[in-house]
C-alpha positions as CSV (number, residue, x, y, z in Angstrom):
1,X,1.1,5.6,19.3
2,X,-1.7,8.0,19.4
3,X,-1.3,8.9,15.7
4,X,-1.7,5.2,14.9
5,X,-5.0,5.0,16.9
6,X,-6.3,8.1,15.2
7,X,-5.5,6.7,11.8
8,X,-7.4,3.5,12.8
9,X,-10.4,5.4,14.0
10,X,-10.6,7.1,10.6
11,X,-10.2,3.7,8.8
12,X,-13.0,2.2,10.9
13,X,-15.3,5.1,10.3
14,X,-14.8,4.6,6.5
15,X,-15.3,0.8,6.7
16,X,-18.4,0.7,8.8
17,X,-20.5,1.5,5.7
18,X,-19.1,-1.2,3.4
19,X,-16.7,-3.6,5.2
20,X,-17.8,-4.5,8.7
21,X,-15.4,-7.5,9.1
22,X,-12.5,-5.2,8.2
23,X,-13.8,-2.6,10.7
24,X,-13.9,-5.4,13.4
25,X,-10.3,-6.4,12.6
26,X,-9.2,-2.7,12.9
27,X,-11.1,-2.4,16.2
28,X,-9.2,-5.4,17.5
29,X,-6.0,-3.8,16.4
30,X,-6.9,-0.6,18.1
31,X,-7.5,-2.5,21.3
32,X,-4.1,-4.2,21.0
33,X,-2.4,-0.9,20.2
34,X,-4.0,0.9,23.1
35,X,-3.0,-1.9,25.5
36,X,0.6,-1.9,24.2
37,X,0.7,1.9,24.5
38,X,-0.7,1.8,28.1
39,X,1.9,-0.9,29.1
40,X,4.6,1.2,27.5
41,X,3.5,4.4,29.2
42,X,3.3,2.6,32.6
43,X,6.8,1.2,32.1
44,X,8.2,4.6,31.1
45,X,6.5,6.4,34.0
46,X,7.8,3.7,36.4
47,X,11.4,3.8,35.5
48,X,12.0,5.5,32.2
49,X,12.4,2.4,30.0
50,X,9.9,0.2,28.1
51,X,9.4,-3.2,29.7
52,X,11.2,-5.1,26.8
53,X,14.3,-2.9,27.2
54,X,14.3,-2.9,31.0
55,X,17.9,-3.3,32.1
56,X,19.1,-4.6,28.7
57,X,20.6,-3.3,25.5
58,X,18.6,-2.9,22.3
59,X,20.5,-5.8,20.6
60,X,19.6,-8.0,23.7
61,X,15.9,-7.1,23.5
62,X,15.9,-7.7,19.7
63,X,17.7,-11.0,20.3
64,X,14.9,-12.2,22.6
65,X,12.3,-11.1,20.0
66,X,14.2,-12.9,17.3
67,X,14.4,-16.1,19.3
68,X,10.6,-16.0,20.0
69,X,10.0,-15.7,16.2
70,X,12.7,-18.1,15.1
71,X,14.4,-15.3,13.3
72,X,18.2,-14.6,12.9
73,X,19.6,-11.3,14.2
74,X,22.6,-9.6,12.7
75,X,24.1,-6.5,14.4
76,X,26.5,-4.3,12.5
77,X,28.5,-1.2,13.5
78,X,29.7,-0.3,16.9
79,X,26.9,-0.8,19.4
80,X,26.4,2.1,21.7
81,X,23.7,3.3,24.2
82,X,21.1,5.6,22.5
83,X,18.3,7.7,23.8
84,X,15.2,5.7,24.7
85,X,13.1,7.2,21.9
86,X,14.8,5.7,18.9
87,X,15.4,2.4,20.7
88,X,11.7,2.1,21.6
89,X,10.7,2.9,18.0
90,X,13.2,0.3,16.7
91,X,11.9,-2.4,19.1
92,X,8.2,-1.7,18.4
93,X,8.8,-1.5,14.6
94,X,10.5,-4.9,14.8
95,X,7.5,-6.3,16.7
96,X,5.1,-4.9,14.1
97,X,7.1,-6.1,11.2
98,X,7.4,-9.6,12.6
99,X,3.6,-9.6,13.3
100,X,2.9,-8.5,9.7
101,X,5.4,-11.2,8.5
102,X,3.6,-14.0,10.4
103,X,0.2,-12.7,9.3
104,X,0.9,-12.3,5.6
105,X,4.0,-14.4,4.7
106,X,3.1,-17.4,7.0
107,X,4.9,-19.2,9.8
108,X,7.2,-21.3,7.8
109,X,9.2,-18.5,6.2
110,X,12.8,-17.6,7.0
111,X,13.1,-14.3,8.7
112,X,16.2,-12.2,9.3
113,X,16.5,-9.1,11.4
114,X,19.3,-6.6,10.8
115,X,20.3,-3.8,13.2
116,X,23.0,-1.3,12.0
117,X,24.5,1.4,14.1
118,X,25.7,4.3,11.9
119,X,27.2,7.6,13.0
120,X,23.9,9.5,12.8
121,X,21.3,6.8,12.1
122,X,20.0,3.5,13.5
123,X,18.7,1.2,10.8
124,X,16.5,-1.8,11.5
125,X,15.5,-4.2,8.7
126,X,13.2,-7.2,8.8
127,X,13.3,-9.4,5.8
128,X,11.4,-12.6,4.9
129,X,11.5,-15.0,2.0
130,X,7.6,-15.3,2.0
131,X,5.2,-14.8,-0.9
132,X,5.8,-11.0,-1.1
133,X,3.3,-8.5,-2.6
134,X,3.2,-5.4,-4.7
135,X,3.6,-2.5,-2.3
136,X,1.8,-0.2,-4.8
137,X,-1.5,-2.1,-4.6
138,X,-1.8,-2.7,-0.8
139,X,-4.9,-1.0,0.5
140,X,-5.1,-2.9,3.8
141,X,-1.5,-2.1,4.7
142,X,-2.5,-0.8,8.1
143,X,0.4,-2.5,9.7
144,X,2.6,-0.5,7.3
145,X,0.7,2.8,8.0
146,X,1.3,2.2,11.8
147,X,5.0,1.6,11.2
148,X,5.3,4.7,9.1
149,X,3.5,6.8,11.7
150,X,5.6,5.5,14.5
151,X,8.9,6.1,12.5
152,X,7.7,9.6,11.4
153,X,7.1,10.6,15.1
154,X,10.8,9.9,15.7
155,X,11.9,11.8,12.5
156,X,12.6,8.5,10.7
157,X,11.5,6.8,7.5
158,X,10.2,3.4,6.5
159,X,10.9,1.7,3.2
160,X,9.2,-1.5,2.0
161,X,10.7,-3.6,-0.7
162,X,8.7,-6.5,-2.0
163,X,7.7,-8.3,-5.1
164,X,5.1,-11.0,-5.5
165,X,6.9,-14.3,-4.9
166,X,10.1,-12.6,-3.9
167,X,9.7,-11.9,-0.1
168,X,9.6,-8.6,1.7
169,X,12.1,-6.3,3.4
170,X,10.9,-3.6,5.7
171,X,13.7,-1.0,6.5
172,X,13.3,1.6,9.3
173,X,15.9,4.3,9.5
174,X,16.0,6.6,12.6
175,X,18.1,9.6,13.3
176,X,20.3,9.2,16.4
177,X,22.9,11.5,18.1
178,X,26.5,10.8,16.7
179,X,28.9,8.9,19.0
180,X,30.9,11.0,21.4
181,X,34.3,11.7,20.0
182,X,37.3,10.0,21.8
183,X,39.5,13.0,21.1
């Protein structure tokens, strides 16, 4: 979270000279990020889990998020409890990807969320059939920079697949402890 805010501060400093409206948008995003981080910190201090995950599994929390965004959720692999860290990153990454999707692809697109439990990785994907873009030319991809920073803090990676007119898929892969052996 703090890495995201620091990156935003640098962006705003650069924009103040030449793009004040963009600087204002980034300031609003900083405000929102700080509020989210504060709420998350309070929830973690209070009982060790983020508010959205309180008393429920990651698939349940993602299911509620999917319902709010009229998205379809597919869960693959054997679901198991994981440490709070990767679960929080997966949930927040999904929220950010859905926000980006609504902002850039529009509200009428079809959105699918995938959650796959592997032996040593948790993979979240958010795909839409919106207008897409060329990932190589996105300069205002702050949402993507925030996603990458959040995933990197947890040792994970983010991949963005998109082509103009062909929709977008954001894939976040996070390392997780392997399942306990039954032997």
